[in-house]
C-alpha positions in Angstrom: 52.2 55.1 -68.6 49.1 54.8 -70.1 49.2 51.0 -70.5 49.9 50.8 -66.5 46.6 53.1 -66.0 44.7 51.0 -68.3 45.9 47.7 -66.8 45.0 49.0 -63.4 41.4 50.2 -64.9 40.9 47.0 -66.3 42.4 44.5 -63.4 42.5 46.6 -60.3 38.6 45.9 -59.5 38.9 42.0 -60.1 42.0 41.9 -58.3 40.5 43.9 -55.3 37.6 41.9 -55.0 39.6 38.5 -55.2 41.4 39.7 -52.4 38.7 41.0 -50.5 37.0 37.6 -50.8 40.2 35.7 -49.6 40.4 37.7 -46.8 36.8 37.2 -45.9 37.3 33.6 -46.4 40.1 33.2 -43.9 37.9 35.1 -41.5 34.9 32.8 -41.9 37.1 29.6 -41.9 38.7 31.2 -38.5 35.4 31.7 -36.9 34.1 28.3 -38.0 37.1 26.5 -36.5 36.5 28.4 -33.2 32.7 27.7 -33.2 33.5 23.9 -33.9 36.1 23.8 -31.1 33.5 25.3 -28.4 30.9 22.5 -29.9 33.5 19.7 -29.4 34.2 21.3 -25.9 30.8 21.3 -25.0 29.9 17.8 -26.3 32.9 16.4 -24.4 31.4 18.0 -21.1 28.0 16.4 -22.0 29.8 13.1 -22.5 31.8 13.3 -19.3 28.6 14.1 -17.3 26.6 11.2 -18.8 29.2 9.0 -18.5 29.6 9.9 -14.7 25.8 9.8 -14.1 25.8 6.1 -15.6 28.8 4.9 -13.7 26.9 6.2 -10.3 23.7 4.7 -11.4 25.8 1.3 -12.1 27.2 1.6 -8.6 23.6 2.1 -7.3 22.3 -1.0 -8.9 25.2 -3.2 -8.0 24.9 -2.2 -4.3 20.8 -3.0 -4.4 21.5 -6.0 -6.2 24.1 -7.0 -3.4 21.9 -5.8 -0.8 19.0 -7.9 -2.2 21.2 -11.1 -2.4 22.0 -10.9 1.0 18.4 -10.8 2.1 17.6 -13.5 0.1 20.4 -15.7 1.5 18.9 -14.6 5.2 15.5 -15.9 4.0 17.1 -18.9 2.8 18.8 -19.6 5.9 15.7 -18.9 7.8 13.9 -21.6 5.6 16.7 -24.0 6.3 16.5 -23.5 10.0 12.6 -23.9 10.1 12.9 -27.7 8.7 
């Protein structure tokens, strides 16, 4: 019986510390995983917003270029009519 008490006294604290550190590490990993997931979701939302804004600007630019092309064509037609 004395040997068991001695073993617990000698190895109990290191084993308890190891278990406590293991539990702490698992909790940290879980928190890190959740935080990373939140950051990834936020980045995906930003990418989507940025892509939508670029597509809208692209559409506006295409429309402006088409309108300018029509105006230039009308000017060319008027110049041809004056000749």
